[in-house]
C-alpha positions in Angstrom: 58.8 -51.1 82.3 56.5 -51.1 79.3 59.6 -49.6 77.5 61.5 -52.8 78.2 59.4 -55.7 77.1 58.3 -53.6 74.4 62.4 -53.7 73.2 62.6 -57.0 74.5 60.2 -58.2 72.3 61.5 -57.1 68.8 64.5 -59.2 68.7 62.2 -62.2 69.9 60.2 -61.1 66.8 62.8 -61.1 64.2 64.3 -64.7 65.5 60.6 -65.8 65.1 59.8 -64.4 61.8 63.2 -65.9 60.6 62.9 -69.7 61.8 58.8 -69.7 60.6 59.9 -68.1 57.1 62.9 -70.6 56.8 61.1 -73.6 57.4 58.0 -72.3 55.2 60.1 -72.0 52.4 61.4 -75.9 52.4 60.4 -78.0 49.4 57.6 -77.1 46.9 59.0 -78.3 43.6 56.7 -78.0 40.7 55.7 -81.6 39.0 53.4 -81.6 36.4 53.5 -85.4 36.5 52.0 -85.4 39.3 49.0 -82.9 38.5 48.6 -84.9 35.7 47.3 -88.0 37.4 44.8 -85.7 39.8 41.6 -85.9 39.0 39.3 -82.4 38.5 38.4 -82.3 41.9 42.1 -82.6 42.9 42.9 -80.1 41.1 40.1 -77.6 42.3 41.1 -78.7 45.9 45.0 -78.2 45.5 43.9 -74.6 43.5 42.1 -74.0 47.0 44.7 -74.7 48.8 47.8 -72.9 46.7 45.9 -69.5 46.8 45.4 -70.2 50.6 49.5 -70.4 50.9 50.1 -67.5 48.6 47.4 -64.9 50.5 49.0 -66.1 54.0 53.0 -65.8 52.5 51.7 -62.4 51.3 50.2 -61.6 54.4 53.6 -62.6 56.6 55.9 -60.8 53.9 53.5 -57.5 54.5 53.9 -58.0 58.4 57.8 -57.8 57.5 58.2 -55.6 55.5 56.0 -53.1 57.8 57.9 -54.2 61.1 59.7 -51.5 62.3 63.0 -52.2 63.5 65.1 -49.9 66.4 68.3 -48.3 65.0 70.3 -50.3 67.8 69.5 -53.3 66.7 72.5 -53.6 64.2 71.6 -55.5 60.6 67.9 -55.5 61.8 67.2 -53.7 58.4 68.9 -56.5 56.8 67.1 -59.2 58.2 64.1 -57.9 57.4 64.7 -57.2 53.4 66.5 -60.8 53.7 63.2 -62.2 55.0 61.0 -60.3 53.0 63.2 -61.1 50.0 62.6 -65.2 51.2 58.7 -64.5 51.1 58.6 -63.1 47.7 60.7 -66.0 46.2 58.3 -68.4 48.1 55.3 -66.6 46.2 56.9 -67.0 42.8 57.5 -70.6 43.8 53.8 -70.9 44.5 52.4 -68.8 41.3 54.5 -71.2 39.1 52.9 -74.2 40.7 49.4 -72.3 40.3 49.9 -72.3 36.6 50.8 -75.8 36.5 48.0 -76.7 38.1 45.7 -74.5 35.9 47.3 -75.7 33.0 46.9 -79.1 33.8 42.9 -78.4 35.0 42.7 -76.6 31.5 43.8 -79.6 30.0 41.3 -82.3 32.0 38.7 -80.1 32.8 37.7 -77.9 30.2 34.5 -76.9 31.9 36.9 -75.3 34.3 39.0 -73.6 32.2 38.9 -69.9 31.8 
């Protein structure tokens, strides 16, 4: 009975990861003009949120990459790779956003630079 519940949950896990990662990667363009209008406190807060999102995405990517896909699940390894690649692309976008935030903070808040 335990074997049945374990094998049944793997496809559900793959589908859930696809849905979650698909929804989490929507939007997120970098707008440096928006950052220039933010106060130092807002920039610091945005940097903290950005760092948290990078960490969450990296954890999610690690869980997906370490998921054991059974051989009978056709295309399972391709799905796993695609989801991990999507998470990697999201991390890259978040790092670009973080760089823009850091640059804006360096311009506006000289005490925070470095």
